[in-house]
N, C-alpha and C positions, 0 to 999 in steps of 0.2 A: 732661436730664431728671430737674428736681429732685425728681420724687415718688418714684423709684424707690429703693428699699436698695440697701444695698452687696452685698447677696446676689442679689438678682436682676441686677443689672449683671454680675457674675461668671458669674452660668448663662447668661445672653445672649453669653456670650465665649465660652464651650467650647460650645454649638452652633453659632458662626459656626469655631472650630477644628474640628471635627467635622464639620462641610460642606466644609471644606479638604482635609482628611483626604481624607474620602470622594470629592472632586473627584481626587487624585492617585492613589490608591490603585488604584479602581475600573478605571482602564484596562489597568494591569496585571497584575489581576487577569485581568479578560477577554482579554488578548492570552495570557496563560498557560493559561487554558482552551482556547483556539482554536487555540494553538500543541500543546495535548497530544491535541486532536481531530485535527489534521492528521496528527502524529505515528500516531495509532492507524488512521489510513485507510493510512499507507505500509505498517505493520505485516502490515494483514487483505492490503494488497495483494499482499504479500512473499510472504507464507503461502499463498494463494492460487495464485501462478504457482507454489510448490514443490509443491505437491499436483497441479498441474496438469502440470508436468514429471514426477512422477513417473507419475502415470498415462498421460502421450505414450510415456514408455518402457516401461513394460509393454507397451502397443499396439504399439512398432516392435519388441520383442519378438519377435511373434507371427509363425509362418512366411507367414502371410497379407497382414503387414502394408507399406502401400504411405505412402509420403510425404503423400501427400492423406488417407490415414486416419488421420494422427497427427494433421494439421490440424485434419481435423472433429475429433475427440476432445477436443486443446485447445480449438476453440471452443465445441463442446457444455460442457465443465467452467466456461471462464472467464465464459462466456453468464449461466449460471445462477448466480452471483456477484456479476452485474451489470459485465463487465469487458467492454469490448470493444476493437476492434484490437490481438488481439495476435500478434507474430511469433512463429512456433517454427521452431528451427534445427536439424537430425537430422544429426549429423556421424557416418560415411556419408552423403550425401544422398539415397543410395535406399534403405532398409532390405529390399526385395525380392532374395530368393534370395542371403541375404547367410549364410554356411555357420555351424553354431555353435560358439563361443567367441567371436567379431567382438564387440567392443565397441563398444556405441550410447550416443552422448551427444544428448541431447534437452534444447535450452534458449530456454525461454519467456519473451519481453519484453514490457514494453508502454513507450511514451513515459511519460518523468515528466509530462509537462502530463495526459495521464490520470488519474494518484493523487491522492487526497483531495479537499476539495474547492478547495481554489485552485491545483490544480495545483504539485504540488511543487517549489514552486524553488529548494528550498535541494540538490535533487536534481542532479548536472553528468552527468547520462546514463541509460540506460534503466532503469527496477527488471528485471531479470532474475532467474530461479531456473533450475539445469541439473539433470539427474538422469543418471548412467552405468550402463547395465546392461551384461549379455553375454547374446549374444544364445542361447539354448541350447537350440534346436528346430533 
């Protein structure tokens, strides 16, 4: 291009380099942003499961508690947070009629496929939280 000055050609090259840099850096930045969102989703789920386990353990420690009432408490709590298909495990399995001083452990878990936007594929098992209480009634 004989009519262009040296400064115009140099400016044109700089724009080309900036375009290439953007094409290389943008996918990396998008992956970092998506990874951050996915990790935040897992943390939110873990925190919700921990709170659900605590609520269920409180329910299980009540004198009138049954396995069904503990499961219902977990379902109510997790559905309000947009989680479904949670599994509740109580140890010992039936809290009804246990004497005071008995230790109860409630574990609330959900499949890793239900977590996050694309299913937390970097997890190698379910996301779970547990809480242990002593029956005091």
